[in-house]
C-alpha positions in Angstrom: -56.0 -21.8 7.7 -57.4 -18.3 7.7 -57.2 -16.3 10.9 -60.9 -15.3 10.8 -61.8 -18.9 11.5 -59.6 -19.1 14.6 -62.2 -17.7 17.0 -65.0 -20.1 16.1 -62.7 -23.1 16.0 -61.8 -22.3 19.6 -65.2 -21.3 20.9 -66.9 -24.4 19.4 -63.9 -26.7 20.2 -63.7 -27.8 16.5 -60.1 -28.9 16.4 -60.7 -32.7 16.8 -63.8 -32.5 14.5 -61.8 -30.8 11.8 -58.9 -33.2 12.1 -61.3 -36.1 12.0 -63.1 -34.8 8.9 -59.8 -34.1 7.2 -58.6 -37.6 7.9 -61.8 -39.1 6.6 -61.6 -37.2 3.4 -57.9 -37.9 3.0 -58.5 -41.6 3.7 -61.0 -41.7 0.8 -58.6 -39.9 -1.5 -55.7 -42.1 -0.3 -57.6 -45.3 -1.3 -58.1 -44.0 -4.8 -54.5 -42.8 -5.1 -53.1 -46.0 -3.8 -55.3 -48.1 -6.2 -54.1 -45.9 -9.1 -50.4 -46.2 -8.0 -50.7 -50.0 -7.7 -52.2 -50.3 -11.1 -49.6 -48.0 -12.5 -46.8 -50.0 -10.8 -48.2 -53.2 -12.2 -48.4 -51.9 -15.7 -44.9 -50.3 -15.5 -43.5 -53.6 -14.1 -45.0 -55.7 -16.9 -43.7 -53.2 -19.4 -40.2 -53.3 -18.0 -40.2 -57.1 -17.7 -41.1 -57.3 -21.4 -38.5 -54.8 -22.3 -35.8 -56.4 -20.1 -36.6 -59.9 -21.5 -36.3 -58.6 -25.0 -33.1 -56.7 -24.1 -31.5 -59.8 -22.5 -32.6 -62.0 -25.5 -31.0 -59.5 -27.9 -27.7 -59.5 -25.9 -27.7 -63.3 -25.8 -28.5 -63.5 -29.5 -25.7 -61.1 -30.5 -23.2 -62.7 -28.1 -23.8 -66.1 -29.6 -23.3 -64.6 -33.0 -20.1 -63.0 -31.8 -18.8 -66.3 -30.4 -19.5 -68.0 -33.8 -17.6 -65.2 -35.5 -20.8 -63.9 -37.3 -20.8 -60.6 -35.3 -18.1 -58.3 -34.0 -17.5 -56.9 -30.5 -18.7 -53.6 -31.8 -22.1 -55.2 -32.7 -22.4 -56.4 -29.1 -21.5 -52.9 -27.7 -23.9 -51.3 -30.2 -26.7 -53.6 -29.0 -26.0 -52.8 -25.4 -25.9 -49.1 -26.1 -29.1 -49.1 -28.2 -31.0 -51.1 -25.6 -30.1 -48.5 -22.9 -31.0 -45.6 -25.2 -34.3 -47.3 -26.2 -35.2 -47.8 -22.6 -34.6 -44.1 -21.8 -36.5 -43.0 -24.9 -39.5 -45.1 -24.1 -39.6 -43.8 -20.5 -39.2 -40.2 -21.8 -42.0 -40.8 -24.3 -44.3 -42.1 -21.6 -43.7 -39.0 -19.5 -44.3 -36.8 -22.5 -47.6 -38.5 -23.3 -48.7 -38.0 -19.7 -47.7 -34.3 -20.0 -49.5 -33.9 -23.3 -52.6 -35.4 -21.7 -52.6 -32.8 -18.9 -52.0 -30.0 -21.5 -54.9 -31.2 -23.6 -57.2 -31.1 -20.6 -56.1 -27.6 -19.7 -56.2 -26.6 -23.4 -59.8 -27.7 -23.7 -60.7 -25.4 -20.7 -58.7 -22.5 -22.3 -60.5 -23.1 -25.6 -63.9 -23.0 -23.9 -63.2 -19.8 -22.0 -61.8 -18.1 -25.1 -64.9 -19.1 -27.1 -67.2 -17.9 -24.3 -65.3 -14.6 -24.0 -65.4 -14.1 -27.7 -69.2 -14.7 -27.9 -69.8 -12.5 -24.9 -67.8 -9.6 -26.3 -69.6 -9.9 -29.7 -72.9 -9.8 -27.9 -72.2 -6.8 -25.6 -69.7 -4.8 -27.6 -71.1 -1.3 -28.0 -70.3 1.5 -30.3 -71.5 4.5 -28.3 -69.7 6.4 -25.6 -71.7 7.0 -22.4 -71.2 10.4 -20.9 -73.9 11.7 -18.5 -77.3 10.3 -17.6 -80.2 12.6 -18.8 -83.5 10.8 -18.4 -82.8 7.6 -16.4 -82.5 3.9 -16.5 -85.2 1.4 -17.4 -85.5 -2.3 -16.9 -88.0 -4.0 -19.2 -89.1 -7.6 -18.4 -85.6 -8.4 -17.2 -84.9 -12.0 -16.1 -81.6 -13.6 -15.1 -80.5 -17.1 -14.2 -77.1 -17.9 -12.9 -75.1 -20.6 -14.7 -76.0 -24.0 -13.3 -79.0 -22.7 -11.4 -82.5 -24.0 -12.1 -84.4 -21.0 -10.5 -84.1 -17.5 -12.0 -82.6 -14.9 -9.6 -84.7 -12.2 -11.3 -88.0 -12.8 -13.1 -89.5 -10.3 -15.6 -88.5 -7.2 -13.6 -89.8 -3.9 -15.0 -88.5 -0.9 -13.3 -88.1 2.8 -14.2 -85.5 4.9 -12.3 -85.7 8.5 -13.2 -82.6 10.7 -13.3 -82.2 12.4 -9.9 -84.0 9.7 -8.0 -82.9 7.5 -5.2 -84.2 3.9 -5.4 -84.0 1.6 -2.4 -84.1 -2.2 -2.9 -85.6 -4.2 0.0 -86.1 -7.9 0.5 -84.9 -10.9 2.3 -81.5 -12.5 1.4 -81.7 -14.2 -2.0 -84.6 -12.0 -3.2 -82.5 -10.7 -6.1 -81.4 -7.3 -4.9 -77.7 -7.7 -5.5 -78.3 -9.5 -8.8 -80.2 -6.4 -10.0 -77.3 -4.3 -9.0 -74.8 -6.6 -10.9 -76.9 -6.3 -14.0 -76.9 -2.5 -13.7 -73.1 -2.6 -13.4 -73.0 -5.0 -16.4 -71.2 -7.7 -14.5 -73.7 -9.9 -16.2 -76.1 -9.5 -19.1 -79.8 -10.3 -18.7 -80.9 -13.8 -19.6 -84.1 -12.2 -21.0 -85.4 -8.6 -21.4 -83.5 -5.4 -21.9 -82.0 -2.5 -19.8 -82.0 1.0 -21.2 -80.1 4.1 -20.2 -81.5 7.3 -21.7 -83.7 5.1 -24.0 -80.5 3.4 -25.4 -79.8 -0.3 -24.8 -76.9 -0.7 -22.4 -75.2 -3.1 -24.8 -74.9 -0.2 -27.3 -72.5 1.6 -25.0 -68.8 0.9 -24.6 -68.5 -1.2 -21.5 -65.7 0.9 -20.1 -67.5 4.1 -20.7 -70.6 2.8 -18.9 -68.7 1.6 -15.9 -66.8 4.9 -15.8 -70.1 6.6 -14.9 -70.7 4.3 -11.9 -69.3 4.3 -8.4 -70.2 1.5 -6.0 -69.7 0.3 -2.5 -70.5 -3.3 -1.7 -71.0 -5.4 1.5 -68.3 -7.8 0.3 -65.9 -5.0 -0.3 -62.2 -5.6 -1.3 -59.5 -5.1 1.3 -56.7 -3.6 -0.7 -53.5 -4.1 1.3 -51.8 -0.8 0.2 -51.4 2.5 1.9 -54.6 4.1 3.3 -54.0 6.9 0.8 -54.1 4.5 -2.2 -56.9 2.4 -0.8 -59.1 5.5 -1.0 -57.6 7.1 -4.1 -58.0 4.1 -6.4 -61.7 5.0 -6.4 -60.8 7.6 -9.0 -57.4 6.7 -10.5 -56.9 10.1 -12.3 -57.0 11.8 -8.9 -55.2 9.2 -6.8 -52.5 11.7 -6.0 -54.8 14.6 -5.2 -54.9 14.9 -1.5 -57.8 17.4 -1.4 -60.0 14.8 -3.3 -58.9 12.0 -0.9 -59.6 14.2 2.2 -63.0 15.1 0.8 -63.9 11.5 0.2 -62.8 10.6 3.7 -65.0 13.3 5.1 -68.0 12.2 3.0 -67.6 8.7 4.3 -67.2 9.9 7.9 -63.8 8.1 7.8 -61.5 11.1 8.4 -61.2 10.4 12.1 -60.7 6.7 11.4 -57.6 7.3 9.2 -56.3 9.9 11.6 -56.2 7.1 14.2 -54.0 4.9 12.0 -50.3 4.8 13.1 -49.1 6.9 10.1 -52.3 8.4 8.9 -52.8 8.2 5.1 -49.3 6.7 4.8 -50.2 3.7 7.0 -49.8 0.4 5.1 -53.0 -1.6 5.6 -53.1 -5.4 6.1 -51.4 -7.8 8.4 -49.5 -9.6 5.6 -47.1 -6.7 5.4 -44.2 -6.4 7.9 -45.3 -3.6 10.2 -48.7 -3.4 8.4 -51.7 -2.2 10.3 -54.8 -4.5 10.4 -57.9 -2.3 10.6 -61.1 -3.6 12.1 -63.9 -4.7 9.8 -65.7 -1.4 10.5 -62.6 0.6 9.6 -62.1 -1.5 6.4 -65.8 -0.7 5.5 -65.3 3.1 6.0 -62.2 2.9 3.7 -64.4 1.2 1.1 -67.1 3.9 1.5 -64.5 6.6 1.1 -63.3 4.9 -2.0 -66.8 5.0 -3.3 -67.0 8.7 -2.6 -63.8 9.4 -4.7 -65.3 9.4 -8.2 -66.2 12.9 -9.3 -69.9 13.3 -10.2 -70.8 9.8 -11.6 -74.1 9.2 -13.1 -75.0 6.2 -10.9 -74.2 5.6 -7.2 -74.6 2.1 -5.9 -74.7 1.4 -2.2 -75.2 -2.4 -1.8 -75.3 -2.8 2.0 -71.9 -1.1 2.4 -72.5 -0.1 6.0 -73.6 -3.5 7.3 -70.7 -3.6 9.8 -71.5 -0.1 11.0 -74.0 1.0 13.6 -77.4 2.4 12.3 -76.6 5.9 13.4 -73.3 5.9 11.3 -75.1 4.4 8.3 -77.8 7.1 8.6 -75.2 9.9 8.7 -73.3 8.5 5.7 -76.5 8.4 3.7 -77.6 11.9 4.7 -74.2 13.2 3.8 -74.3 11.4 0.5 -77.7 12.9 -0.3 -76.4 16.4 0.4 -73.4 15.9 -1.9 -75.5 14.4 -4.7 -78.1 17.1 -4.6 -75.4 19.8 -4.7 -72.9 18.3 -7.2 -74.8 15.7 -9.3 -78.6 16.4 -9.2 -79.3 14.2 -12.3 -77.5 11.1 -10.9 -79.2 7.9 -9.7 -78.6 6.3 -6.4 -79.5 2.7 -5.9 -79.5 1.7 -2.2 -79.7 -1.8 -0.8 -80.2 -2.0 2.9 -82.0 -4.0 5.6 -82.3 -0.9 7.8 -85.7 0.6 7.0 -84.8 3.9 8.8 -82.3 4.6 6.0 -84.5 3.1 3.2 -87.3 5.4 4.2 -85.3 8.4 2.9 -85.3 7.0 -0.7 -87.6 8.6 -3.3 -88.8 5.2 -4.4 -88.7 1.7 -2.8 -88.9 -1.6 -4.6 -89.6 -4.7 -2.5 -88.3 -7.9 -4.0 -89.2 -11.5 -3.2 -87.9 -14.6 -5.1 -86.8 -12.4 -8.0 -90.0 -10.5 -8.4 -90.9 -7.0 -7.5 -93.9 -7.4 -5.2 -94.2 -3.8 -4.0 -93.2 -0.5 -5.4 -93.8 3.1 -4.3 -92.8 5.8 -1.8 -92.2 5.2 1.9 -95.6 6.7 2.7 -97.4 4.7 0.0 -95.9 1.4 1.1 -96.7 2.1 4.8 -100.3 2.7 3.9 -100.5 -0.4 1.8 -100.1 -2.7 4.8 -97.9 -5.1 2.9 -94.4 -6.6 3.4 -92.7 -3.2 3.7 -95.2 -1.8 6.2 -95.0 -4.9 8.4 -91.3 -5.1 8.6 -90.8 -1.4 9.0 -93.0 -1.3 12.1 -91.3 -4.4 13.5 -87.9 -2.7 13.2 -89.4 0.5 14.8 -90.7 -1.5 17.7 -87.4 -3.3 18.2 -85.5 0.0 18.0 -87.7 1.7 20.6 -87.5 -1.4 22.8 -83.7 -1.3 22.7 -83.8 2.4 23.6 -85.9 1.7 26.6 -83.6 -1.1 27.7 
């Protein structure tokens, strides 16, 4: 039902296949529902037959008593009234029991999540306020396994990121790069091992104060359907109304011309769900996300998790060069963590970590890894050859 599926449904002529698959699933569900409804109808019918039989018996019994003078007309009316009321109460009680059953099921889920949240808060609640990074961040034998997974996403990762350094993470999809970033943002806590910032465990810092020192741009960025001004400004809420800050963020993201092309500039309402709203292209959405990333003033940690995947390599390179210039000028002690599949950008990092199946298999500078002849060297040269071949074409 989403519009982004429409193109492939048409190109691959999937309409009949989707309808067929939907009917097949619905038929299976319908059989189960029909069986349940039949059983329910039979049980209800038996119940009402028993009740009706008892009701009729009671009426006949009281009527015979009334005819013999042993009961009054009022007794007969009372029996009739009570029978109707009892039927209504029984039906209401059955509905209430069914409702309570659903509530109990939902309540068990609520109890579980409240218990989980309480345990998590107790485990990660800190008492120290994080301000500025001084020495750096260190991972010590960090492992992490997602709930329900049998294979760890990260395995005994030890990594030292010095203040002022740019670290690039390289590896195939599923290697553990984004998981490492999520742990750094404290979206998850390590299954094993510890993460330190300035030689202090991350769990000793207030969570909000730690995240306040981070700005991030992700490949799966959010598309906030608000004005372009707010979509950028929410990257630093205290300065959301500061036009100079928004303009500077747009310039850093190379997105100033993009917003200028919108129908109403910064006042353009983004998203097709609004009447008269403007639907940006995916590349334009991505530039807005990068501008939002550039809003926060002098954070300690910058995270770029493939945020320019929908942009061309030249634009990605320009964004990263501009980011380096800004960091070197305004926040020289900050850390930048870059995740990218484009080795031309990765090569500009101070240190590069190559991950495979949750392990760091290579670590060093661009030159060191090229000389090692390993994974990084091999794939860097393959990309270089492909790039030069495209240029010649």
